[in-house]
Each structure stands twice: as C-alpha cells, then as structure tokens.
C-alpha positions as CSV (number, residue, x, y, z in Angstrom):
1,M,-19.1,-9.1,-8.5
2,I,-15.6,-8.2,-7.3
3,R,-14.4,-10.0,-4.2
4,F,-11.5,-9.0,-2.0
5,L,-9.6,-10.6,0.9
6,A,-8.6,-8.6,3.9
7,V,-4.9,-8.9,4.6
8,F,-3.1,-7.5,7.7
9,V,0.3,-6.2,6.8
10,F,3.0,-6.1,9.5
11,G,5.9,-3.7,9.2
12,A,8.3,-1.6,11.0
13,V,9.6,2.0,10.8
14,F,12.9,3.2,11.8
15,G,13.2,3.8,15.5
16,G,11.6,0.5,16.4
17,N,8.0,1.6,16.2
18,S,5.9,-1.3,14.8
19,L,2.7,-0.8,12.8
20,I,-0.2,-2.9,11.6
21,A,-2.0,-2.0,8.4
22,C,-4.7,-3.5,6.4
23,S,-4.5,-4.3,2.7
24,C,-7.0,-5.9,0.4
25,A,-5.9,-8.7,-1.9
26,H,-8.0,-9.2,-5.0
27,V,-9.3,-12.7,-5.2
28,S,-9.3,-13.7,-8.8
29,M,-12.4,-15.7,-9.9
30,P,-12.2,-16.2,-13.7
31,G,-15.0,-18.8,-13.8
32,P,-18.2,-18.7,-15.9
33,C,-20.8,-16.1,-15.1
34,G,-23.1,-16.8,-12.2
35,N,-25.6,-14.7,-10.4
36,L,-24.1,-11.2,-10.3
37,A,-26.2,-10.3,-7.3
38,G,-24.9,-13.2,-5.4
39,T,-26.9,-16.1,-4.0
40,P,-28.9,-15.2,-0.9
41,V,-27.2,-16.7,2.1
42,K,-28.1,-16.4,5.8
43,G,-25.9,-13.9,7.5
44,F,-24.9,-12.0,4.4
45,I,-26.6,-9.1,2.7
46,S,-25.9,-6.7,-0.2
47,F,-27.9,-3.6,-1.0
48,V,-27.8,-0.1,-2.3
49,G,-28.5,2.2,0.6
50,T,-28.2,5.8,1.9
51,V,-26.8,6.7,5.3
52,T,-29.6,8.4,7.3
53,S,-27.8,8.9,10.6
54,A,-24.6,7.9,12.4
55,E,-23.0,7.8,15.8
56,H,-19.2,8.0,16.5
57,A,-18.5,8.1,12.8
58,G,-15.0,7.9,11.4
59,V,-11.7,6.7,12.9
60,I,-10.5,7.8,16.4
61,E,-8.4,10.9,16.1
62,R,-5.5,11.5,18.4
63,G,-6.6,13.8,21.2
64,A,-10.3,13.6,20.4
65,D,-12.9,13.6,23.1
66,D,-14.9,10.8,21.3
67,V,-13.0,7.6,22.0
68,S,-15.8,5.2,21.4
69,P,-14.2,2.0,19.9
70,L,-17.3,1.5,17.6
71,A,-19.0,3.5,15.0
72,Y,-22.7,3.0,14.1
73,Y,-24.1,3.7,10.6
74,H,-27.9,3.6,9.9
75,F,-28.8,2.8,6.3
76,H,-32.1,3.1,4.4
77,V,-32.2,0.2,1.9
78,D,-32.9,1.8,-1.4
79,E,-32.5,-1.5,-3.4
80,L,-31.9,-5.0,-2.1
81,I,-29.3,-6.8,-4.2
82,A,-29.1,-10.1,-2.3
83,G,-30.5,-11.1,1.1
84,L,-33.1,-13.3,2.7
85,G,-36.4,-11.6,3.2
86,E,-37.5,-8.0,2.7
87,V,-35.6,-5.3,4.6
88,S,-35.9,-1.5,4.7
89,K,-33.2,-0.6,7.2
90,V,-29.8,-1.9,8.1
91,D,-27.6,-0.8,11.0
92,I,-23.9,-1.4,10.5
93,V,-21.3,-1.4,13.3
94,S,-17.7,-0.7,12.5
95,T,-14.5,-0.5,14.6
96,R,-12.6,2.8,14.5
97,G,-9.0,1.9,14.2
98,G,-6.8,3.7,11.6
99,G,-5.4,0.5,10.0
100,D,-7.8,-2.3,11.0
101,C,-9.8,-2.7,7.8
102,S,-12.8,-0.8,9.3
103,A,-15.2,0.8,6.9
104,H,-16.7,4.3,7.3
105,F,-19.4,6.2,5.5
106,R,-20.7,9.8,5.0
107,L,-24.1,11.0,6.1
108,G,-26.6,11.4,3.2
109,V,-24.4,9.5,0.7
110,Q,-25.6,6.4,-1.2
111,Y,-23.4,3.3,-1.3
112,L,-23.4,-0.3,-2.6
113,I,-22.8,-2.3,0.6
114,Y,-21.8,-5.9,1.3
115,A,-22.3,-6.8,5.0
116,Y,-22.1,-9.9,7.2
117,Q,-23.8,-10.7,10.4
118,T,-21.6,-11.2,13.5
119,Q,-22.2,-13.7,16.3
120,D,-24.2,-11.2,18.4
121,G,-26.5,-10.5,15.4
122,T,-25.2,-7.1,14.4
123,W,-24.2,-6.3,10.9
124,S,-20.7,-5.4,10.0
125,T,-18.5,-4.8,7.0
126,N,-14.9,-3.7,6.2
127,I,-12.9,-1.9,3.5
128,C,-12.2,-5.2,1.7
129,S,-15.8,-6.3,1.4
130,G,-16.3,-4.5,-2.0
131,N,-18.3,-1.6,-0.7
132,R,-18.2,1.5,-2.9
133,L,-20.1,4.7,-3.7
134,A,-23.3,3.9,-5.7
135,S,-22.2,6.4,-8.3
136,E,-19.1,4.2,-8.9
137,A,-21.2,1.0,-9.1
138,V,-23.5,2.2,-11.9
139,L,-22.2,-0.1,-14.5
140,F,-22.2,-3.2,-12.2
141,L,-25.8,-2.5,-11.1
142,Q,-26.9,-2.1,-14.7
143,Q,-25.6,-5.7,-15.4
144,V,-27.3,-7.0,-12.2
145,R,-30.6,-5.6,-13.4
146,A,-30.2,-6.7,-17.0
147,Q,-29.4,-10.2,-15.8
148,R,-32.5,-10.3,-13.7
149,R,-34.5,-9.3,-16.8
150,G,-32.9,-12.2,-18.8
151,E,-31.0,-9.8,-21.1
152,K,-27.6,-10.5,-22.5
153,I,-24.7,-9.1,-20.5
154,P,-21.1,-8.5,-21.6
155,S,-18.2,-10.9,-21.0
156,I,-16.1,-8.1,-19.6
157,Y,-17.0,-4.6,-18.6
158,G,-15.7,-1.7,-16.5
159,I,-14.2,1.7,-16.6
160,L,-10.9,3.0,-17.9
161,R,-9.9,5.5,-15.3
162,R,-7.1,8.1,-15.1
163,V,-5.9,7.9,-11.5
164,D,-3.4,9.4,-9.1
165,E,-1.3,7.5,-6.6
166,P,-3.6,7.2,-3.5
167,Y,-1.2,8.8,-0.9
168,R,-2.9,11.7,0.9
169,S,0.2,13.9,0.5
170,V,-0.1,13.9,-3.3
171,R,-3.6,12.8,-4.2
172,N,-5.7,15.2,-6.2
173,P,-9.3,13.8,-6.5
174,E,-10.0,16.3,-9.4
175,Y,-7.3,14.5,-11.4
176,E,-9.2,11.2,-11.4
177,R,-11.8,10.7,-14.1
178,G,-13.0,8.2,-16.7
179,L,-11.2,8.5,-20.0
180,A,-13.6,9.0,-23.0
181,S,-13.2,7.8,-26.6
182,I,-10.2,5.6,-25.9
183,R,-9.8,2.4,-27.9
184,I,-9.2,-0.6,-25.7
185,R,-7.9,-3.9,-27.0
186,L,-7.8,-7.4,-25.5
187,R,-5.0,-9.3,-27.3
188,E,-4.1,-13.0,-27.2
189,G,-1.7,-14.1,-29.9
190,D,-3.3,-13.1,-33.2
191,R,-6.7,-12.5,-31.6
192,S,-7.6,-8.9,-30.9
193,L,-11.0,-7.7,-29.5
194,E,-11.8,-3.9,-29.3
195,S,-14.1,-1.5,-27.5
196,I,-14.2,2.3,-27.4
197,T,-15.0,3.9,-24.1
198,D,-18.0,6.1,-23.7
199,A,-18.2,9.6,-22.3
200,E,-17.7,8.2,-18.7
201,G,-14.8,6.0,-19.7
202,R,-17.0,2.8,-19.6
203,Y,-16.3,-0.1,-21.9
204,M,-18.0,-3.4,-22.7
205,L,-17.0,-6.5,-24.7
206,Y,-19.4,-9.3,-25.5
207,D,-18.8,-12.9,-26.5
208,V,-15.2,-12.9,-25.5
209,P,-13.7,-16.4,-26.0
210,R,-11.9,-18.1,-23.1
211,G,-8.3,-17.1,-22.9
212,T,-5.6,-15.0,-21.2
213,Y,-5.5,-11.5,-22.6
214,R,-3.0,-8.7,-22.6
215,I,-4.8,-5.3,-22.2
216,E,-3.8,-2.4,-24.4
217,A,-5.2,1.1,-24.8
218,D,-4.5,4.1,-27.1
219,L,-3.8,6.5,-24.3
220,P,-3.1,10.3,-24.4
221,T,0.6,11.3,-24.2
222,G,2.0,11.0,-20.7
223,L,-0.2,8.1,-19.5
224,E,0.4,4.4,-19.3
225,L,-1.6,1.4,-18.1
226,A,-0.3,0.5,-14.6
227,Q,-1.4,-0.4,-11.1
228,T,-1.4,2.0,-8.1
229,I,1.1,1.5,-5.2
230,L,2.5,-1.8,-6.7
231,G,4.1,0.0,-9.6
232,D,3.9,-3.2,-11.7
233,P,2.6,-3.3,-15.3
234,T,-1.0,-4.3,-15.8
235,P,-1.0,-8.2,-15.5
236,P,-2.6,-10.4,-18.2
237,L,-6.3,-11.0,-17.7
238,E,-7.7,-14.5,-17.5
239,I,-11.3,-14.7,-18.9
240,A,-13.4,-17.9,-18.7
241,G,-15.8,-19.0,-21.3
242,G,-19.2,-17.5,-20.6
243,A,-17.7,-14.9,-18.2
244,C,-19.3,-11.7,-17.0
245,L,-16.3,-10.0,-15.4
246,E,-16.1,-6.5,-14.1
247,H,-12.6,-5.1,-14.5
248,E,-11.4,-1.6,-13.9
249,I,-8.4,-0.4,-16.0
250,T,-6.2,2.3,-14.5
251,A,-4.0,4.7,-16.4
252,L,-1.3,6.5,-14.4
253,P,1.0,9.3,-15.4
254,K,4.5,8.3,-16.7
255,A,6.5,10.9,-14.8
256,R,9.0,9.7,-12.2
257,I,11.0,11.5,-9.5
258,T,14.2,9.8,-8.5
259,G,17.5,10.7,-6.8
260,H,19.9,10.3,-3.9
261,V,20.4,11.9,-0.5
262,I,24.1,12.7,-0.6
263,S,26.4,13.5,2.3
264,D,29.4,15.8,2.5
265,S,31.6,12.9,1.5
266,G,29.9,12.7,-1.9
267,M,28.5,9.3,-1.0
268,P,24.8,8.4,-0.7
269,V,23.4,8.1,2.8
270,D,23.1,4.4,3.8
271,L,19.3,4.6,4.6
272,A,17.3,7.7,3.8
273,S,13.6,8.3,4.0
274,V,12.3,10.9,1.6
275,A,8.7,12.3,1.5
276,L,6.8,13.9,-1.4
277,Y,4.0,16.5,-1.1
278,R,2.0,18.5,-3.5
279,E,2.9,22.0,-2.7
280,E,-0.7,23.0,-1.8
281,L,-1.0,20.0,0.5
282,Y,2.3,20.4,2.5
283,G,1.0,22.5,5.3
284,Q,-2.4,20.8,5.7
285,Q,-1.2,17.2,5.3
286,R,1.8,17.3,7.7
287,G,1.2,14.7,10.4
288,S,-0.8,12.5,8.1
289,P,0.7,9.5,6.4
290,A,2.8,11.0,3.5
291,W,4.1,9.3,0.4
292,R,7.6,8.1,1.5
293,E,10.3,6.2,-0.4
294,L,13.5,4.7,0.9
295,Q,17.0,5.1,-0.4
296,Q,19.3,2.2,0.4
297,G,22.9,3.1,-0.2
298,S,23.5,3.5,-4.0
299,K,19.9,2.4,-4.7
300,P,18.0,5.6,-5.3
301,F,14.6,6.7,-3.9
302,V,12.0,6.5,-6.6
303,F,8.5,8.1,-6.8
304,D,6.7,6.6,-9.7
305,H,3.6,7.8,-11.6
306,I,3.6,11.5,-10.6
307,A,0.7,13.6,-11.9
308,A,1.3,17.2,-13.2
309,G,1.8,19.8,-10.5
310,S,4.2,21.5,-8.2
311,Y,5.8,19.3,-5.5
312,I,7.9,19.6,-2.3
313,L,10.5,16.9,-1.7
314,V,12.0,16.5,1.9
315,F,14.5,14.2,3.6
316,N,14.0,13.5,7.3
317,E,10.8,15.5,7.5
318,N,10.4,15.0,11.3
319,D,14.1,15.9,11.9
320,N,14.7,12.7,13.8
321,R,18.4,11.8,13.6
322,D,19.6,8.2,13.7
323,P,22.9,6.5,12.8
324,D,21.7,5.5,9.3
325,A,20.7,9.1,8.5
326,P,22.3,11.4,11.1
327,F,21.4,14.6,9.3
328,G,18.8,17.2,9.9
329,R,15.7,17.9,7.9
330,T,16.6,19.0,4.3
331,F,14.4,20.0,1.4
332,F,15.2,19.7,-2.3
333,G,17.4,22.7,-2.9
334,D,19.6,21.7,0.0
335,V,17.9,24.0,2.6
336,P,16.4,23.3,6.0
337,D,13.3,25.5,5.6
338,V,10.4,24.9,3.3
339,A,10.1,28.6,2.4
340,Q,13.5,28.4,0.6
341,A,12.9,24.9,-0.9
342,K,13.0,24.4,-4.6
343,R,9.7,23.2,-6.1
344,L,9.6,20.3,-8.5
345,V,7.3,21.2,-11.3
346,V,6.0,18.2,-13.2
347,S,4.3,18.4,-16.5
348,E,2.0,15.9,-18.2
349,T,4.8,15.0,-20.7
350,D,7.7,14.6,-18.3
351,G,9.6,11.3,-18.0
352,V,12.3,10.8,-15.4
353,I,13.1,13.8,-13.2
354,T,16.3,13.6,-11.1
355,A,16.2,15.4,-7.8
356,D,19.2,14.9,-5.5
357,I,19.3,16.3,-2.0
358,H,22.6,17.2,-0.4
359,V,22.9,17.1,3.4
360,H,25.6,18.7,5.5
361,G,27.2,18.2,8.9
362,G,25.4,15.5,10.9
363,T,26.2,13.5,13.9
364,E,29.4,11.3,13.7
365,T,28.8,7.6,13.2
366,R,30.8,4.5,12.9
367,K,30.1,1.2,11.1
368,I,30.7,-2.3,12.7
369,Q,30.4,-5.8,11.3
370,V,28.5,-8.3,13.4
371,N,29.3,-12.0,12.8
372,V,26.7,-14.4,14.2
373,V,27.7,-18.1,14.5
374,G,26.5,-21.2,16.2
375,E,28.4,-23.3,18.7
376,D,30.0,-25.2,15.8
377,G,31.5,-22.0,14.5
378,K,29.5,-22.0,11.3
379,P,27.7,-18.8,10.2
380,Y,24.2,-18.6,11.6
381,A,21.9,-18.3,8.6
382,D,18.9,-16.7,10.2
383,A,19.2,-14.5,13.2
384,Y,17.5,-11.3,14.5
385,L,19.7,-8.5,15.8
386,S,18.7,-5.7,18.1
387,L,20.7,-2.9,19.7
388,R,20.2,-0.6,22.6
389,P,20.1,2.3,22.6
390,R,18.9,3.2,19.2
391,A,21.2,2.1,16.4
392,G,21.0,1.8,12.6
393,F,19.2,-1.0,10.8
394,P,21.3,-4.2,10.6
395,L,21.9,-4.9,7.0
396,R,22.5,-8.6,6.1
397,Q,25.6,-9.0,3.9
398,S,25.6,-12.8,3.8
399,D,24.8,-15.8,6.1
400,G,25.6,-14.7,9.6
401,V,27.2,-11.4,8.6
402,Y,25.6,-8.0,9.2
403,T,26.7,-4.4,9.2
404,V,25.3,-1.8,11.5
405,N,25.8,2.0,11.9
406,L,26.3,3.3,15.4
407,L,26.8,6.7,17.0
408,K,30.4,7.5,17.8
409,G,31.1,7.6,21.6
410,T,28.0,5.7,22.5
411,A,28.0,2.3,24.3
412,Y,25.6,-0.4,23.0
413,E,24.2,-3.7,24.0
414,I,23.8,-5.9,21.0
415,T,21.7,-9.1,21.0
416,A,21.5,-11.9,18.5
417,Q,18.4,-14.1,18.7
418,S,17.1,-17.1,16.9
419,F,13.4,-17.7,16.5
420,C,12.5,-20.8,14.5
421,L,11.1,-24.3,14.4
422,L,13.9,-26.8,14.9
423,K,14.1,-30.1,13.1
424,T,13.0,-31.8,16.3
425,G,9.7,-29.7,16.2
426,A,10.8,-27.6,19.2
427,L,10.7,-23.9,19.1
428,S,14.1,-22.2,19.3
429,N,14.4,-18.9,21.2
430,A,18.1,-18.9,22.0
431,K,19.9,-15.6,22.2
432,V,23.2,-14.0,23.2
433,S,24.0,-10.5,24.2
434,A,27.3,-8.5,24.5
435,Q,28.2,-5.0,25.6
436,M,30.1,-2.7,23.2
437,V,32.0,0.1,24.9
438,D,35.2,0.4,22.9
439,S,34.5,2.8,20.0
440,G,37.6,1.4,18.3
441,V,36.0,-2.0,17.7
442,S,35.0,-2.5,14.1
443,E,34.0,-6.2,14.2
444,I,32.3,-8.5,16.8
445,T,31.3,-12.1,16.8
446,L,28.3,-13.5,18.7
447,V,27.8,-17.2,19.4
448,I,24.2,-18.4,19.7
449,P,24.0,-21.4,21.9
450,G,22.1,-24.6,21.2
451,E,20.9,-26.3,18.1
452,P,21.0,-23.9,15.1
453,C,18.0,-23.0,13.1
454,P,17.7,-24.8,9.7
455,K,18.6,-22.6,6.8
456,Q,15.6,-21.0,5.2
457,K,15.1,-20.7,1.5
458,R,15.4,-17.2,0.2
459,P,13.6,-15.8,-2.9
C-alpha cells in the first residue's frame, strides 16, 4: 500500500498575492511486507467502489451559482478491502477549495478509496490518501487478493509509465501510457535483477534481497527515467528483506526549452515569468494555472521534459507590468499577438531548444540598494522588506543588503521588519519605515530598533 502525507505549501506570486496549495509527500515505508489491505481499524475504511450519485461535485468555480462549501459523493462498495464490519454504501464528504487537498470523483466511475471518519461521524478523504481509479489499481488489487489466498507475491511490482508533466497548459492525457517490452534492472554494486514489462507496462520482481537499488531501464530514444515537477533523477530505491513494495516508474521526454527574456539593452530582464502552452490548449486553458518558469537575471528560464508537439511561449501573459519586468505581453517571435507568434515544434528526439524572447520599450525603472542594520550598526542578517506602492522583489545580496527595482518618478514607503524568536525567548516584531521621494537616491539605510534577531543558518 502506498501512503502519502498531505503538505500545505505556502508561496507568493508577484504583486503580493499570497497562495496556499496542497502537495503530497510520499512517506517511505521500506519495511517487510505486512497486510497489503491494511489492518482493520475503527474510523478507517478502504474499498473499491463506484460513484452512484453526487451533490455539489467538484471545486467551487469563480462566478458559479453553486457555492456550497462541501461536496457529497455516494459510493456503492463493490469490494471491501479493509474495514470493520460489512458495508454496502459509503457517503464521502469533501471540501471544495482549489488547493486544500480536497478529493473529487466522477459519477459512474469506479475508484479505490481510502477514507477516514471525522468527529461528527461522516466519512472524508483527500488527494493525499492514496485514492485512485480502480483501473490504475489493478496490479495492487491482484496482490491483495493473492495474499489473501496465501499465494506468493512479488518483492516489488508496479508500472513503467510514459508521462507528461502534469500542468494543465501542456498535459496531453493520450501521451501517457504503460511502456511494453522494456527491460528494467535493479542494480546494487555487482548485483543486477531484471524484469521485462508486459503489454500494459507492468513489471514484477520476486525474492529481491534487502538493499538500496538504482533503477535502470532500456527506454526508447528521447525518454529518460525522471520525476515529474521535481525534475530530479529517479532516486535510489530502498527495499527491505521480505518486502512487497508497489513502485511506479516514470519515463519523461528529454526535450528541454530554455532561454532568456532580453530587453533593448541586450541584458536579461531581472525577474521574468514565462508561460508554456500546447498550441491546441492556449485558448481553452487561459485563466487556468499554466506551466510557468522564472528567469532570474542571467539565470535562464527552463521548461524540462517537454513531450513532442507544437507550443506557444509567452512572457507576461496577463500584461501586468511591474518594476522587475516593466514590459508588455510578448510571445516567442517577439510579437505582442498570439496570431503572429512563432510556434516551438518539439520532436521526440529533440534535446535542448533555445528560445529567447526580446521585449521592447517598457516603463522606466531605477534600482536602489537597501541596507538594513541594527542599532549597533551591524548588518541585520534576516529582515523582511516591503514597499508601497508596488515595487520589485527585494533581492538579498548579502547580510543586510538588498537591491530593489522601482518605477521612476514614483514615491515609495519602504519598511524593514524583523520577525523571529530572540535568544531571550521573546518574539521580535520590530520594524522601521522610511519615505522615499527623491528619485536620485540610489542607496538607503534602515535601522531596526531593539535586540537583533540571531543569525539563521542558510543551506
């Protein structure tokens, strides 16, 4: 059984809008094989079930008439995996936020569900519980049933799947499939164990000795073993003695799109957000979360693992100008209109594709240096800067030294604030503000009063 941990990720987007998103961290459990179905525990249930009806299904859409905060899904239990007592129906309640870990289901579709009982007695679940389509859980369910019959089950099993990056602006579900007839190897030192995938991409390895193995696969040209979103290589796999581990292996395309957003000066824009769309998805997916990457000065934007297809690349898609990127919407091909934009055509054998975007004109800006010190005159190691009205993102250069882009001719209020636990155990919330009117000022020093925050270790 695969277990996940729900993690709330806090972030910020340019312009000061905060966001909260949900991510699922895989909880590694390399121990010996136990009961795959899970031990029946009060307040928890797992089953294969079909959605028979639903009320207020899905997340709340902006401007929709249905603003119920809760969705209700009614399941017929087709097969009980683990639970106390017999049950034929389960009603699951879910919240309807866009990034709150809530889980949603389609009418008439069969799922493998892991649910828990809340304090008021209702059943709930979330996207990190391990729920999936029953069609995607076939191999796992086979092992559950085989274990119940007392049959031998593999030490490790799963599917080798060719996948796309999961961003809605580029994802093509038809691209994703199991890879058949591929030789997979687990390698540790001189030891090598092999399996060949079946027609659905499924593999099984029996009697695998305890160890930490590197996963290898003889993939078709243009694919590599990798992880979605993270972009990191596939990590080594720890397998315990007597394990029965389900492990999906993902193969992603090797193609990469990279480049810079370059101003009239010939220099890269300080901070530039670039979005990527499949050409056929550009019109219908606008307004939905797109795949965006950030250029930071000379460090280019990079879109890794791009499947074959025709793509649209756009800087400042929403045409919002700020001091870090004071230029209008510009598509690859250096044009403001998508009709004239050059398409990036990616093949299955492509490697690195360079796609610079040149922007022109733009609002005039200026750069200032902000020095933050304590009352002793020493650089303040950890401070938070904010500016009003909207300014660029304060880039930390060293302890107590930041650079910020501002609009020329605009007066600003700049605030430096500490927020930390002092050595005395008290909470520091000291701050200092200053008005900036003179556009000729290129450097300013702010003195934070009181006891300074202890210096934090940086990775």
